[in-house]
C-alpha positions as CSV (number, residue, x, y, z in Angstrom):
1,M,-65.7,70.8,-162.8
2,R,-66.3,69.9,-159.2
3,H,-68.6,66.8,-158.8
4,R,-68.8,66.1,-162.4
5,I,-66.9,62.5,-162.7
6,M,-68.3,62.2,-166.2
7,R,-69.3,64.9,-168.7
8,G,-73.0,65.3,-168.4
9,M,-73.4,64.0,-165.1
10,K,-75.8,66.3,-162.5
11,T,-74.4,68.0,-159.6
12,P,-75.7,67.1,-156.2
13,K,-77.7,70.3,-156.0
14,E,-79.1,69.6,-159.7
15,M,-80.2,66.2,-158.4
16,L,-81.8,67.5,-155.3
17,S,-83.6,70.2,-157.3
18,E,-85.0,67.7,-159.7
19,L,-86.1,65.5,-156.8
20,R,-87.8,68.3,-155.2
21,E,-89.7,68.8,-158.4
22,L,-90.9,65.3,-158.1
23,G,-92.4,66.0,-155.0
24,F,-89.5,65.1,-152.5
25,T,-89.4,67.1,-149.3
26,Q,-86.1,67.5,-147.8
27,A,-87.1,65.2,-144.9
28,R,-87.9,62.6,-147.4
29,M,-84.5,63.0,-149.2
30,A,-82.8,62.7,-145.7
31,A,-84.9,59.6,-144.8
32,E,-84.0,58.0,-148.1
33,T,-80.1,59.0,-148.5
34,G,-79.4,58.8,-144.8
35,I,-78.0,62.4,-145.0
36,P,-79.0,64.9,-142.2
37,Q,-81.6,67.3,-143.4
38,G,-79.5,70.2,-142.6
39,T,-77.0,68.7,-144.8
40,I,-79.5,68.3,-147.7
41,S,-80.7,72.0,-147.0
42,R,-77.1,73.3,-147.3
43,I,-76.4,71.3,-150.6
44,S,-79.7,72.3,-152.0
45,S,-79.2,76.0,-151.4
46,G,-75.6,76.0,-152.6
47,E,-74.2,76.9,-149.2
48,H,-72.2,73.5,-149.1
49,K,-70.4,73.3,-152.3
50,N,-68.2,70.5,-151.8
51,P,-70.1,67.8,-150.0
52,R,-68.6,64.3,-149.2
53,F,-68.4,61.5,-151.8
54,D,-70.6,59.1,-149.7
55,S,-73.2,62.0,-149.7
56,V,-73.0,62.4,-153.5
57,S,-73.2,58.7,-154.0
58,A,-76.3,58.4,-151.8
59,I,-78.0,61.4,-153.5
60,N,-77.3,59.8,-156.9
61,S,-78.6,56.5,-155.6
62,V,-82.0,57.9,-155.0
63,Y,-82.1,60.1,-157.9
64,C,-81.2,57.3,-160.6
65,R,-83.6,54.9,-158.7
66,E,-86.6,57.7,-159.1
67,L,-85.7,58.2,-162.7
68,A,-85.7,54.6,-163.5
69,N,-89.1,54.3,-161.6
70,R,-90.4,57.2,-163.6
71,K,-89.5,55.8,-167.0
72,A,-90.7,52.3,-166.0
73,A,-94.4,53.7,-165.2
């Protein structure tokens, strides 16, 4: 179970997919996470299957923030 620290945790690819559904572009994801757009693209497509922990953490931070903002609205 790569990238699943806790049962039920989403993979970086799943989080990026959900952010895309919320209207995030790869450019916006890159700007908000500090991850190069090319890396975002490779993670999203599944080409990059084992991203670095700091990349996963940055994606998770943006994902959690957006979920909290949506619930608060």
